[in-house]
C-alpha positions in Angstrom: 87.9 92.6 73.5 86.7 89.3 75.0 89.3 86.4 75.2 88.3 82.9 76.3 90.9 81.5 78.8 89.8 78.1 79.9 86.9 75.6 80.3 86.4 74.0 83.6 84.1 71.2 84.8 82.3 72.1 88.0 81.4 69.5 90.7 77.8 69.8 89.3 79.0 68.5 85.9 78.4 71.9 84.3 81.0 73.4 82.0 82.3 76.8 83.1 83.8 79.0 80.5 86.3 81.5 81.9 87.3 84.5 79.9 88.4 88.1 80.2 87.0 91.4 78.8 89.6 94.1 78.3 87.5 97.3 78.1 88.2 99.4 75.1 90.5 102.4 75.3 93.9 103.7 74.3 95.3 100.2 75.1 92.7 98.1 73.2 93.4 96.5 69.8 92.5 98.4 66.7 89.8 95.8 65.8 87.9 96.5 69.0 85.9 99.3 67.4 82.8 99.9 69.5 83.7 101.3 72.9 80.9 99.4 74.6 80.8 96.3 72.4 81.4 93.9 75.3 79.4 95.7 78.0 76.5 93.3 77.7 78.8 90.5 78.9 79.6 92.4 82.1 76.9 94.9 83.1 74.1 92.3 84.0 76.3 90.6 86.6 77.1 94.0 88.2 73.6 95.5 88.1 73.5 95.5 91.9 76.4 97.9 92.3 75.9 101.5 93.6 75.2 104.6 91.4 78.8 105.7 91.7 80.1 102.3 90.7 77.7 102.3 87.7 78.9 105.7 86.7 82.5 104.4 86.8 81.4 101.4 84.6 79.9 103.9 82.2 83.2 105.7 82.0 85.1 102.4 81.5 82.9 101.2 78.6 82.8 104.6 77.0 86.6 104.5 76.9 87.1 107.5 79.2 89.4 106.0 81.8 92.5 105.5 79.6 95.4 104.8 80.0 94.0 102.8 83.0 93.3 99.2 81.9 90.2 97.6 83.1 89.8 93.8 82.9 86.7 91.8 83.8 87.4 88.1 84.4 84.2 86.3 83.9 82.8 82.8 84.7 80.1 81.9 82.2 77.5 79.2 82.2 75.2 78.7 79.2 76.4 81.9 77.6 75.6 83.9 80.7 78.1 85.6 83.0 77.6 84.3 86.6 80.9 85.4 88.2 83.0 88.5 87.8 86.4 89.8 89.1 87.4 93.3 88.0 91.0 94.5 87.9 91.8 98.2 87.3 95.4 98.4 86.4 98.2 100.7 85.2 101.9 99.9 85.0 101.5 96.5 86.7 99.7 97.9 89.7 96.1 97.1 90.2 92.9 97.3 92.3 91.0 94.1 92.5 87.3 94.6 93.1 83.7 93.6 92.1 84.3 90.0 93.1 80.8 88.6 92.8 79.0 85.3 92.0 75.3 85.1 91.2 73.6 83.7 94.4 72.1 80.7 92.6 75.6 79.6 91.5 77.5 79.9 94.8 79.1 77.0 96.6 80.3 75.5 93.2 83.9 76.8 93.5 83.4 79.2 90.6 85.1 82.3 92.2 88.2 80.2 93.0 88.4 78.9 89.5 88.0 82.4 88.0 90.5 83.9 90.4 93.0 81.2 89.6 93.0 82.3 85.9 92.9 86.0 86.9 96.0 85.7 89.1 97.8 83.5 86.5 97.2 86.2 83.9 98.3 89.0 86.2 101.5 87.1 87.0 102.3 86.4 83.4 101.8 90.0 82.4 103.5 91.9 85.2 103.2 90.4 88.8 103.8 93.7 90.6 101.1 94.8 93.1 97.4 94.4 93.8 95.2 95.8 96.5 91.6 95.0 97.6 89.2 95.4 100.5 87.0 92.8 102.1 85.8 91.7 105.5 88.5 90.4 107.8 88.2 86.7 108.6 85.4 86.1 106.1 85.2 83.4 103.5 86.4 85.9 100.8 89.3 87.0 103.0 90.6 83.4 103.1 90.0 83.0 99.4 92.3 86.0 98.8 94.8 84.8 101.4 95.1 81.6 99.5 96.3 83.5 96.4 99.0 85.4 98.3 97.2 88.5 99.6 98.0 89.6 103.1 96.4 92.1 105.5 98.0 95.6 105.3 97.9 95.8 109.1 97.0 92.9 111.5 93.3 91.8 111.5 92.4 94.0 108.6 90.4 93.3 105.5 92.5 95.8 103.6 94.8 93.4 101.7 97.7 93.6 99.3 99.6 91.2 97.0 103.2 91.8 96.0 105.1 89.8 93.4 108.3 91.2 94.9 108.6 91.8 98.7 110.7 95.0 98.0 108.1 96.5 95.7 106.8 99.2 98.0 110.2 100.5 99.0 111.3 100.6 95.3 108.1 102.2 94.2 108.2 105.0 96.7 111.9 105.7 96.4 113.3 109.2 96.0 114.9 109.6 92.6 117.9 111.8 92.1 116.7 115.3 93.0 113.5 114.1 94.6 111.4 116.1 92.2 107.7 115.5 91.9 104.8 117.3 90.3 101.2 118.0 91.4 98.4 117.0 89.1 94.6 116.9 89.3 93.2 113.5 90.3 93.0 111.1 87.4 92.3 107.5 86.6 95.8 106.6 85.5 97.3 107.0 88.9 94.4 105.5 90.9 96.2 102.1 91.4 99.5 103.8 92.5 97.5 106.0 94.9 96.3 102.8 96.7 99.9 101.7 97.1 100.5 104.9 99.1 97.3 104.4 101.0 98.5 100.9 102.1 101.6 102.2 103.8 101.6 101.9 107.6 103.2 104.4 110.0 103.0 108.2 110.1 101.4 110.4 109.2 98.4 108.8 111.0 96.0 111.6 110.3 95.7 111.5 106.5 92.2 112.7 105.4 89.5 113.8 107.9 86.9 114.3 105.2 87.3 110.7 104.0 88.0 109.1 107.4 91.5 108.1 106.5 93.3 107.5 109.8 96.3 105.3 108.9 96.1 102.8 106.0 92.8 102.8 104.2 91.6 101.5 100.8 90.8 104.4 98.5 88.5 102.7 96.1 84.8 103.5 96.3 85.4 107.0 97.8 87.7 107.8 94.9 85.0 106.9 92.4 82.7 109.3 94.2 85.2 112.1 94.2 86.0 111.7 90.5 82.3 112.0 89.7 82.0 115.0 91.9 84.9 116.8 90.3 83.0 116.6 87.0 79.8 118.0 88.6 80.8 120.3 91.5 83.3 123.2 91.5 83.7 122.8 95.3 85.3 119.4 95.0 89.0 119.2 94.1 91.5 116.3 94.1 95.2 116.6 93.7 98.0 114.0 93.5 101.8 114.3 94.0 103.5 112.1 91.3 107.2 111.3 91.3 109.5 111.2 88.3 108.8 107.5 87.8 105.1 107.8 88.2 104.5 106.8 91.8 101.8 108.7 93.8 103.6 110.1 96.9 100.8 112.3 98.2 97.2 113.2 97.8 94.9 116.0 98.9 91.2 116.8 98.7 89.0 119.9 99.1 85.3 119.0 99.8 82.3 120.8 101.4 82.0 120.0 105.1 78.6 118.4 105.3 78.5 119.0 109.1 77.9 122.7 108.3 75.6 122.4 105.2 78.6 122.6 103.0 79.2 126.2 103.8 82.6 125.4 105.3 85.3 123.5 103.3 87.5 120.7 104.5 91.0 120.7 103.1 93.0 117.5 103.6 96.5 116.8 102.4 99.1 114.1 103.2 102.4 113.0 101.6 104.8 110.1 102.1 107.4 111.0 104.7 110.2 111.1 102.0 108.3 113.8 100.0 107.4 116.4 102.7 108.8 119.1 100.5 105.8 118.6 98.3 103.3 119.8 100.9 103.7 123.5 99.9 103.2 123.1 96.2 100.4 120.6 96.9 98.6 123.2 99.0 99.3 126.0 96.5 97.7 123.9 93.7 94.2 124.4 95.2 91.8 127.1 94.1 90.2 128.1 97.4 86.9 129.8 96.8 86.4 133.4 97.9 84.0 134.0 100.8 84.4 130.4 102.2 86.1 129.3 105.3 88.5 126.3 104.9 89.6 124.0 107.7 92.6 121.7 107.7 93.6 119.3 110.5 97.2 118.6 111.6 98.9 116.2 114.0 100.9 118.3 116.6 104.6 118.4 115.7 104.1 118.2 111.9 106.2 121.3 111.3 106.3 121.0 107.5 102.6 120.8 107.1 102.0 123.6 109.7 104.5 125.9 107.9 102.8 125.2 104.5 99.4 126.1 106.0 100.7 129.3 107.7 102.4 130.4 104.4 99.0 130.0 102.7 97.3 132.2 105.3 95.9 129.6 107.6 95.9 130.3 111.4 95.6 127.8 114.3 92.0 128.0 115.5 91.8 125.1 118.0 93.3 122.0 119.5 91.1 118.9 119.8 92.4 117.0 122.8 92.8 113.2 122.6 90.9 113.0 119.3 91.9 109.7 117.8 93.9 106.6 118.5 97.0 105.6 116.4 100.1 103.5 117.1 98.9 102.7 120.6 98.5 106.4 121.6 95.6 108.8 121.8 96.6 111.8 119.7 95.6 115.5 119.7 94.6 117.3 116.5 95.2 120.9 115.7 92.7 122.7 113.5 93.9 125.4 111.1 91.5 127.8 109.3 91.6 130.3 106.5 88.9 132.9 106.0 88.8 133.9 102.4 
């Protein structure tokens, strides 16, 4: 469904039409019949995106990412889209990405005008939480900063916007019994996963295979993993989801490319309030027979170590002074299981 939002006059005298495409899916109106009927408004302005990003757009316009809602905020000149901002959203939590203006139409203030309408729409509908990734200190960084986004950690282009300053604490609260469930990676929980990935503090070693040491945006890499889970049995993704739908942990199993994919890398991390979920998270994986699996642990993480040992992992090595976090240089313990 395409909805015009506003017409704005540019400093050049041109009239910019701003509108939004809500990609079809479980959430789209009944009269939005064809799943890709508005793709021609969006796809040309995003033709430069990577193959994984194009695959994700294919999934979006085929209606295969529901109940995730995908909105494309467009700036249009002469019936042609010249600017785009995409928001992937569920339950008022979103990932803002694909912010792009055609080179020949830059320096006209178009992105700011489109983002003004995008943020106004988001605030009217929910005003909960948005994340994005950009270069720190760049022009886009200050554009986002002007709309209320702030660095997740100092001097970082990983940014977040919160309509309520207490959102993260409330979102990652422990309900009643503290129960949670483990599910395969999906689209619905992708925005909430990025709330978890924006949390500072321990554990610092989160995902070796993806290079997650401390807070890290899980956007493009997640697209790649979701595509791989459809095509490769070796790749598995799991999420820990609380009773109210927050992602409190995530884990991946991927081939270790350093060893021609013959060895597997298992990475698992949970929010500190949900450490009891490490064992069921680990047990949810189907570890292939005849393959060695490695998992990396910060020394002193007794809950994670116990879960690994219960699953048949043994400590194989300690990597001394392997990475920096919180002003310290930390060791890493390597655990292995031989199937």
